[in-house]
N, C-alpha and C positions, 0 to 999 in steps of 0.2 A: 446072603452075600449082598454086596452095594456092587451094581451095575457100572461098571467106568464105561461115561461117553467114549464115544468111536473120536480117532482123529479128526475127522471134517467135522463133529460137532466142537472142539476145543479151540477150532481155528474159529469157527459160527461165534464164538461166545467172545472171545479176544476182539475180535471185528465190532461185535456190539457196545463193548466198552469205550472202542477207540470213536464210536461216532457221538457227533455232537461236541456241545463243551462245555463244562462243569459251570454251577449258579456263580464259583469266585474268577473265573476267569472272562464271565460275561460282564461282571460288575466292573473288574478292573479294567475290560476294554472300553467298558462304557466310559470309567473315570478319562481316561488317556484319550478320547476323543472327545470329554467335554472339556478338557486341559484342552487342549489343541482348539477346539474352538474358539474358548474366549479367547485365548492370544488373539487368533485372527482378527475377532468382533472389536477387540480394545484397538489393534494396529490398525483398522479401519476407520473406527470410530476420531483415533488421531489425527490421520491423514485427512478425514470430511474436516475438523477443526481448522487442520493448518491450510487447508484449502479456501474456506472463508474467509482466514484472517488475510491469505494472500488476494483473494478477488477484493478486500477494502483497500488494501494498500494499494493495489492497481487503481483503485477509483478515485483514490485521494493523490496519484501520480499522477492522472488524467488531469483531476480537477486542478493542482496546480502549474500544471501547463499552460491550463487555459488562465489562470489568475496572472500567470508571468507574461501572457498575450496579453491582456486586459492591462496591466501595470505598462506596458510598454506604450498604448495609447496614450497616456495621461503625460502630461506636463505638470509635475509636482513643483511649484513656486511656495507656499504653504506648508505647515503642519498640519496633517487631515486626518479625519476618520472617519471611516464609512463600513458599507457592507457590501459586497459582492457576492452574488446566487448564481448558481449554474447548476445543472444534473441534479438535483436532488440535496445540494451541499451549500450551505454558506459560509465567508470567508468573515469575519470581524476583523477589519484592518486599520492600524494607521502609520501613518509617515510621519519619524520625526527627523530634525536635521541634523546629522551626525556633526557635518563641519561649516563653520559658517559661508555663509555665501560670497565669492569672489568674481570680479568681473573679468572675463576672459580679455587674452590678449592676442593680437595680429602675428603670424609670422613675422613681419618688422620689429616688432615689438612695440607698436602703436597701441590704443585699446580697441578694444572689442564690442561687439555689438552687441552681446550677452551677460549676463550674471550668471553663475553655476552654484550651484548647491547641493551637496552628497545627502542623500535621505537613507534613513533606514524602513524597511518598510518588514515590519514582522504581520503574521495573520495567524489567529486563532480559526480551526475550519471545525464547523456542525454539521451533522445532518437533520435536515429541518425536520422540525417536530421533535427533537430531542435535544435533552441537554447536554450529554455527556461531549465533550471535546472526542476528537477522533487524531487531530493533528493540528501541528503547528508550522509556520514556514515564516523563515526571512529571509530578508535579501534587501540589498544595495539598490538606489536608481539615483540618477544626478537628474535635478529640477534644473531647469533655466526660465529665464524672464529676460526678454527684448530690452535694451536701455537705449540703442540710437538704430536709425535707420542704415543698412550699407550704403554708401556711395558707389557709385559709378564713376571711376578711373576712366576719363579718355573714352567715355561711353557717347554717343550721339541721343539724346534724348528727341530729337527731332520726330513726328510722327508723317 
């Protein structure tokens, strides 16, 4: 006759079956973990690429502000081609006359002292040492040239 295990032995056998994971459960858990990590690292890589692009755009924006400040120091009276270099970037720029030069007028309607012209300035921005263009700027600037010396009405020129 076969001996029946005692009740406590049955509980022990049942507990032994419940301890640990099967190989199939381990493979499924590993597949889920790897899919989650792949998604996280893919998102992280996309985030880094976006951050690099944002930094480059910020660099171009700062350069364009410096370039516009530089242009404000110029008096364009003729069409010009030139290069502006700052902070590792360069701008090949040109100024073209958009509207013909016109003489200014005083508030009383008389002849003014200057002749004005409207210029369009376009610039192609490059990183120094690289051939790829990283940005384009376009703006308009008023250029002027003196025609007559202002006269002092009712002034005393004696010193």
